[in-house]
C-alpha positions in Angstrom: 0.0 0.0 0.0 2.9 2.3 0.7 3.8 2.2 -3.0 0.4 3.5 -4.0 0.8 6.5 -1.8 4.2 7.2 -3.3 2.9 6.7 -7.0 -0.1 9.0 -6.1 2.3 11.7 -4.8 4.5 11.5 -7.7 1.5 12.0 -10.1 0.1 14.8 -8.0 3.5 16.6 -7.9 3.9 16.1 -11.7 0.5 17.6 -12.4 1.0 20.5 -10.1 4.4 21.3 -11.7 2.9 20.9 -15.2 0.4 23.6 -14.2 3.1 25.9 -12.7 1.2 25.9 -9.3 3.4 26.1 -6.1 2.9 23.6 -3.4 1.9 26.5 -1.1 -0.8 27.7 -3.6 -2.2 24.2 -4.1 -2.4 23.6 -0.4 -4.1 27.0 0.1 -6.7 26.2 -2.5 -7.3 22.7 -1.2 -7.5 24.0 2.3 -4.7 21.8 3.7 -1.6 22.6 5.4 1.5 23.1 3.2 3.5 20.5 5.1 0.7 18.1 4.8 0.7 18.7 1.0 4.5 17.9 0.9 3.9 14.7 2.9 1.2 13.7 0.4 3.6 14.3 -2.5 6.3 12.2 -0.8 3.9 9.4 -0.2 4.2 9.6 3.6 0.6 9.7 4.3 -2.6 8.0 3.1 -5.3 10.6 2.2 -9.0 10.2 2.1 -10.9 10.0 -1.1 -12.5 13.4 -0.3 -8.9 15.0 -0.3 -8.2 13.1 -3.6 -11.2 14.7 -5.2 -10.4 18.1 -3.7 -7.0 18.1 -5.0 -8.1 17.0 -8.5 -10.6 19.8 -8.5 -7.9 22.3 -7.5 -5.7 21.0 -10.3 -8.5 21.0 -12.8 -8.2 17.4 -13.7 -10.0 14.1 -13.5 -9.2 11.9 -10.4 -8.1 9.2 -12.8 -5.2 11.4 -13.8 -3.8 11.3 -10.3 -4.5 7.6 -9.4 -1.7 5.0 -9.9 
């Protein structure tokens, strides 16, 4: 399961960087702490489906683009 969190985090980071959005801005728009956003991108935490959908909305993409 840890590998899934890491893969999700990598896809999230790649999408965010492709859009030119800072981690701080993404966290602010998703209403999460910036340090938590960093932990998500590094695959250190398992997040809820609600947060997955919230992040996808902030990044303007379909959830499928972020899932491993």
